[in-house]
Structures are given as C-alpha cells and as structure tokens.
C-alpha positions in Angstrom: 23.3 -165.1 -66.7 21.2 -163.1 -64.3 21.9 -160.2 -61.7 20.4 -159.5 -58.4 20.7 -156.1 -56.5 20.5 -156.3 -52.7 18.4 -153.3 -51.4 16.4 -154.4 -48.6 18.2 -152.2 -46.0 17.5 -148.7 -45.0 21.0 -147.4 -44.5 20.5 -145.6 -41.4 24.0 -144.1 -41.4 22.9 -141.8 -44.1 20.7 -140.2 -41.7 17.9 -137.8 -43.1 18.6 -139.0 -46.6 17.0 -142.5 -46.0 14.2 -141.4 -43.8 11.6 -141.7 -46.6 13.4 -143.8 -49.1 15.8 -146.8 -49.4 19.4 -146.2 -49.5 19.6 -147.4 -53.3 17.5 -144.2 -54.3 20.0 -141.7 -52.7 21.2 -139.4 -55.5 24.8 -139.2 -56.6 25.6 -136.7 -59.3 21.9 -136.5 -60.4 21.3 -140.1 -60.5 19.8 -142.6 -58.0 22.4 -145.1 -57.0 20.1 -147.8 -58.2 20.3 -146.2 -61.6 24.1 -146.5 -61.6 24.0 -150.1 -60.9 21.3 -150.9 -63.4 23.4 -149.0 -66.1 26.6 -150.8 -65.3 24.7 -154.3 -65.2 22.9 -153.6 -68.4 26.1 -152.4 -70.0 27.6 -155.8 -69.2 24.8 -157.5 -71.0 22.7 -158.5 -68.0 19.2 -157.9 -68.9 17.4 -160.2 -66.4 17.8 -158.4 -63.1 16.1 -158.9 -59.6 16.0 -156.6 -56.7 15.7 -157.8 -53.2 13.4 -155.4 -51.4 12.7 -154.6 -47.6 12.5 -151.1 -46.6 10.0 -148.8 -48.4 9.5 -151.6 -51.2 6.8 -149.6 -52.8 9.3 -147.1 -54.0 11.1 -149.7 -56.0 8.2 -151.1 -57.7 7.4 -150.8 -61.4 11.1 -150.6 -62.7 11.0 -153.7 -64.8 12.8 -155.7 -62.2 12.0 -159.2 -60.7 11.3 -158.5 -56.9 12.2 -160.8 -54.1 11.1 -159.3 -50.7 12.6 -159.8 -47.2 9.8 -159.1 -44.9 12.3 -159.5 -42.0 14.7 -157.0 -43.3 14.9 -154.9 -40.1 15.9 -158.1 -38.2 18.3 -159.8 -40.7 21.4 -159.1 -42.5 22.5 -159.2 -46.2 23.0 -162.9 -46.8 19.5 -163.6 -45.5 18.2 -161.0 -47.9 20.1 -162.8 -50.6 18.6 -166.1 -49.4 15.2 -164.8 -50.7 16.4 -164.9 -54.2 17.8 -168.5 -53.6 15.5 -169.9 -56.5 17.6 -167.8 -59.1 20.8 -168.6 -57.3 20.2 -172.4 -57.6 19.1 -172.2 -61.4 22.1 -170.5 -62.9 25.0 -168.2 -62.3 24.1 -164.9 -60.9 26.1 -161.6 -60.4 25.3 -159.9 -56.9 25.5 -156.4 -56.3 25.1 -154.3 -53.1 22.7 -151.4 -53.8 25.0 -148.7 -52.2 27.9 -148.9 -54.8 28.5 -147.6 -58.1 30.9 -149.2 -60.9 31.7 -149.5 -64.6 30.2 -152.3 -66.6 33.7 -153.9 -66.9 33.2 -155.0 -63.3 30.3 -157.1 -63.7 31.6 -158.2 -67.2 34.9 -159.5 -65.5 32.7 -161.6 -63.1 30.6 -162.9 -65.9 33.8 -164.3 -67.6 35.0 -166.1 -64.4 34.3 -169.9 -64.4 34.7 -170.1 -60.5 31.9 -171.3 -58.4 32.2 -168.2 -56.3 34.1 -165.1 -57.2 34.4 -161.5 -55.8 35.7 -158.2 -57.3 38.3 -156.2 -55.4 40.3 -152.9 -55.9 44.0 -153.5 -55.7 44.5 -149.8 -55.6 42.0 -149.3 -52.6 44.2 -146.8 -50.7 43.6 -143.9 -53.0 39.8 -144.2 -52.3 40.1 -144.8 -48.6 42.4 -142.0 -48.0 40.0 -139.7 -49.6 37.2 -141.1 -47.2 39.3 -141.5 -44.0 42.0 -139.6 -42.4 43.4 -143.2 -41.5 42.6 -145.6 -44.1 42.7 -148.6 -41.7 39.8 -147.0 -39.7 37.2 -148.7 -42.1 39.3 -151.2 -43.9 39.1 -155.1 -43.6 41.5 -157.7 -44.2 41.8 -159.1 -47.8 44.6 -161.7 -48.5 45.3 -163.5 -51.6 47.0 -166.9 -52.3 49.5 -167.2 -55.2 46.7 -168.8 -57.3 44.6 -165.8 -57.0 42.0 -167.0 -54.4 40.9 -165.3 -51.2 42.5 -166.6 -48.1 41.1 -164.2 -45.6 38.4 -161.4 -45.8 36.5 -159.1 -43.6 38.6 -159.0 -40.3 40.1 -156.0 -38.7 43.6 -155.4 -40.1 46.3 -154.1 -37.9 48.8 -153.3 -40.8 48.2 -152.1 -44.4 50.0 -155.2 -45.5 47.0 -157.3 -44.5 44.9 -155.4 -46.9 45.9 -156.6 -50.5 42.8 -155.1 -51.9 39.3 -153.9 -51.1 36.3 -156.0 -51.3 33.7 -153.9 -53.4 30.3 -155.6 -52.7 30.1 -157.0 -56.1 30.3 -160.8 -56.5 29.1 -163.8 -58.6 27.6 -167.1 -57.5 27.4 -170.2 -59.6 24.7 -172.7 -58.2 27.6 -174.8 -56.7 28.9 -171.8 -54.8 25.5 -170.9 -53.3 24.8 -174.4 -52.4 27.9 -174.2 -50.4 26.6 -171.0 -48.6 23.2 -172.8 -48.0 25.1 -175.7 -46.5 27.1 -173.7 -44.2 24.0 -171.7 -43.1 22.0 -174.8 -42.3 24.7 -175.7 -39.6 24.2 -172.4 -37.8 21.5 -171.3 -35.4 18.8 -169.0 -36.6 20.2 -166.1 -34.6 23.6 -166.4 -36.0 22.1 -166.8 -39.5 20.2 -163.5 -39.1 23.3 -161.6 -38.0 25.7 -163.1 -40.6 27.0 -160.5 -43.1 28.3 -161.2 -46.4 32.2 -161.1 -45.6 31.6 -163.3 -42.5 30.0 -165.9 -44.8 32.7 -165.8 -47.2 35.2 -166.3 -44.6 33.3 -169.4 -43.4 33.4 -170.5 -47.0 37.1 -170.2 -47.2 37.5 -172.0 -43.8 35.6 -174.9 -44.9 37.9 -175.2 -47.9 35.4 -177.0 -50.1 34.8 -174.0 -52.6 37.5 -171.6 -53.4 36.6 -168.0 -53.6 38.2 -166.4 -56.7 39.6 -162.8 -56.7 38.7 -160.8 -59.8 40.7 -157.5 -59.7 39.0 -154.2 -60.8 41.0 -150.9 -61.3 38.3 -148.5 -62.9 36.1 -146.0 -60.9 33.9 -147.3 -58.2 32.6 -146.1 -54.9 30.5 -147.1 -51.9 28.2 -144.9 -49.7 28.2 -145.8 -46.0 27.8 -142.2 -44.6 27.1 -138.6 -45.5 30.7 -137.9 -45.9 31.1 -140.5 -48.7 28.9 -138.4 -50.9 31.5 -135.4 -50.7 34.4 -137.9 -50.9 33.1 -139.4 -54.2 32.0 -136.0 -55.5 35.8 -135.1 -55.6 36.6 -137.9 -58.1 37.4 -136.6 -61.4 35.9 -139.3 -63.4 32.8 -141.5 -63.4 32.1 -144.6 -65.1 31.8 -144.2 -68.7 28.4 -145.9 -68.8 27.0 -142.6 -67.3 29.0 -140.1 -69.6 
C-alpha cells in the first residue's frame, strides 16, 4: 500500500509563516509538519510515499518522495490536487494525508486494515481539542453523522447543535481503486468551475449521496492536531503528549 501527502497549498491563514515556504514546512515542536507525517506513515509501514506539490515546490524536492505537481494549485482545491496522483490511486489502495496535520502511526495503520473502498479516520472525542482551539467548539466544526453500521451518512456541513457532530474528520483517509473511480465518475459530471472549487468533505458528501460506495468511518482516539491558523500552534503546544513516533 502507498501513501500520498497533499501539500500543494500555501496556507495563507498562517500569514507570515508561509510567505516563503509551503504550509507543511511550518515547524511544530522543532519539526516540520511534513516530518511528523512522514514519521507516522513510515511507522505504519508505508515506505512508498508521494507528495502533491504546488506552492514553492522546490523546497519539497530531494526528500525521497515521488512528486506529483499541481501547476494550478492557486486556482484549484484539494481534490484537484489529489487528482494529479490519479495514476497511483487507480493502481492500488492509497492512504491520503493532508499536510497540515500530525498523528500517531496507529491512525494510518487502522486505515490500512480497512477493507472498505473508501474510509476516513475520525476523532470521537473531538470536543477536547476543539475547546482548546475555539471559545465555541461549533465555530469551526462540521457535521459528522454515522449509521449503525459505522458508515458516514453526513459530513462537512455547518452544524446547529453538538449532536450533529459525532466525531471530527481528521484529514486522513484511504482510497481503494474502486473508491477513487467513484470520485472520478462524480467529478466528470460536474463543470470545470465546480470541480476546481470542490473540497474533500464536499466530495465525500457527494459520494454518500450517490449511495454506490459506502464511506467507512475508522475511529481514532490518540493524539493528533491540525493547523489552520497561528492560534492553532499555541493550542497544540499546550497538549501534554505527542505521538510516540516522535518521542
């Protein structure tokens, strides 16, 4: 099994920290975010890893990674970047990681054990992290609803109540070729403008709505975090532990 890291964007909400480097090279506790991801993926046994580049691609060269480049990174969203790695996604299952998160190797390991065509990790204890990041945890939360069978029935919408958020999608997921082919099929039915704007959770919601490929939910309760803003660095610094891959 392979892994793909999505690192095409700049991350403008990080302000000065990404003026001269892509977001994945912002440091957290002395290591670039990319190093955290690589350690966790390799700790799970994933040695063939690709990176989708865009902004300041030259800073991500010579790292022993296969490169897929999104030359339209400034005009497109994350799924278009992932589409640049379509060759890999059609050949065998791939774990896909956002480049602005950190996690323990048990997260990709759990995805590797899944037999689903499409699976996402989620944090069922999301409120502890969101309350550290936001005065109101619903400020930046998205809906995440599960069926009794453990599949996702809704993702990525604006919640009105805490009950609509049964977990937090982490930005770490897995596509088998069947799952990626369904994404390609759906995207082919959309206009170029809509495809360019389409984000990952919106795409997953379209897959759910079509009902052809279930989206499996894989719970993860270990340490993790995401970096959307400068304030997130301070919030995550306050966490008492870090993934053991880095201890």
